[in-house]
N, C-alpha and C positions, 0 to 999 in steps of 0.2 A: 922539028915540031915539039913545041913546048908541052910538058905534061899538063892536064888539069887537075888542080887539087880542090877539094870541097871543104867547106867547114861543116862542123857536126850539124849545124842549123839545115844546111842544104841536103846534106845525107839523110837527115831525118824527115824533111819535107818529101824527098825524092823515093826514100823507102819505105815509109809509114811506120819506122822503128824510133821509139824515143829517143832523146839524146842520152838519156839514164842506159838505156839498153846497149847503147852503142859503145858506150864506157864498160858495160859489163862484159859485153862480147870481145872487146879489147882485152880486158883483165883476163879473160879465159882464154885469150890466144886464137880466136876465131877470127879476127880482123886485125889489122894494123892501122896506126897512125903515123904521121910525122909530125915533129913540132917546129914551130916558127921561133923567129928570134924571140919573139915576145911570149914564148912557152904556151902557144894556142895549137890544139890539135888541126891537123888538115888530113885530109882523106883523098887517097887516089881515086879515080872515078871506078875502078874495078871492084871497089868495096861493094857498090851497089848489087854486082852479080852474088857476090858472097852473101851478102846479106839476105836478097832473095832466097838463093840455097838453104841459108838458114831458117828463114821464116818458112819456106816450104815443108822442110824437113820436120820442124816442129810440129806443122800441121799434121803431118803423118803420125806422130807420135815417136819419133826418132829423137832419142836422148841427146844433149849437147857434146857428151864425151864421144859418141859414137861420130856427131857431126863434124867434131873437132879433128878427128882420126882421119875422115874423109877429105876435109880441107887441106889437111897436112900433106896429103898425097897429091895435091894439084902442082904444077911447076911452078918454081918462083921465078925462073928467067921470062915468062911470057904470061900475058892475059889469058886465062883458060878457056878454051874453046867449047862448042856445043859438043863435039866429042868428049871431051874431058868431064863436062857435066853428064853426060849420057852414062859414062863409064861410072861414075859415082852412083848415080840414082839405082842402077842396075843391080847394084850391091845388095840393094835393100829390098828386091822385088820378092825373093823368096820369103823373108821375114814378113812382108806386108801382105803377101798371100795367105801365109799361116796364121796372122793376126785376123784377117777378114774371115777365114774358116771359123777361127774360135769365136769371134763376134756373131756370125751367123748361126752357130750353134746355142750360143748363149740366148740370143734372140729367140729361137724356136722354141727352147726349155722354158724360156719366162712366157711365152705366149699361153702355153698349158696352164701354168700356176696363176697367172693374172687372170684367165679366162675362166676359170672355175671358182676363183675367189676364195676357196678355203683351205689352201694348201694341204690338201689330203696326203696325210703319210704313206696311204696305200699306193697313191699313184705319183707322187712326186718325185720329179727327176733328181732333184738335188738331195732328197732324205739319204741318211746314210746311217742306218741302223747299227747300233754299237761299234761304231766306227769301223766298219769292214772294210771300207775303201784305204785306211791308214797303210795297209801294206802294199799298195799300189804306189806310195811315195807322198810327198807333202803337196799340200795345196788344194784346191777344189779339183778334185780327180775327174768328175764326170763332165766338167767343163772344159778341162785340158785335152782330154783324148777324145 
């Protein structure tokens, strides 16, 4: 059985990723191509799965560095299976749950401020008189905890 090779344009059309994005991902080591005798890029079909994983991960807010580490753990001797992809995505479940919880708290706190319209210093959940929260660490402490 012969292997099917795709041009950058074909990969772009099938994945929805711009050709320039393909080059960028390749530069970052997230995907790979082979070169023809005429020095044109060609991609194996399994690059479409990698691209779907990259795009999905980015929509979840996962950084490309973390995506690259995850992709590096995939087997090199075979096309990744559904089980391989499930293993990768499960790594981020706890991180995503924590991010969702932080966003829900932020949303709930903002409702109060936006609802009253005055940003009252007496009842504002974000107000930090005399920087009293600095002892708890850097960043927006009420939002992070």
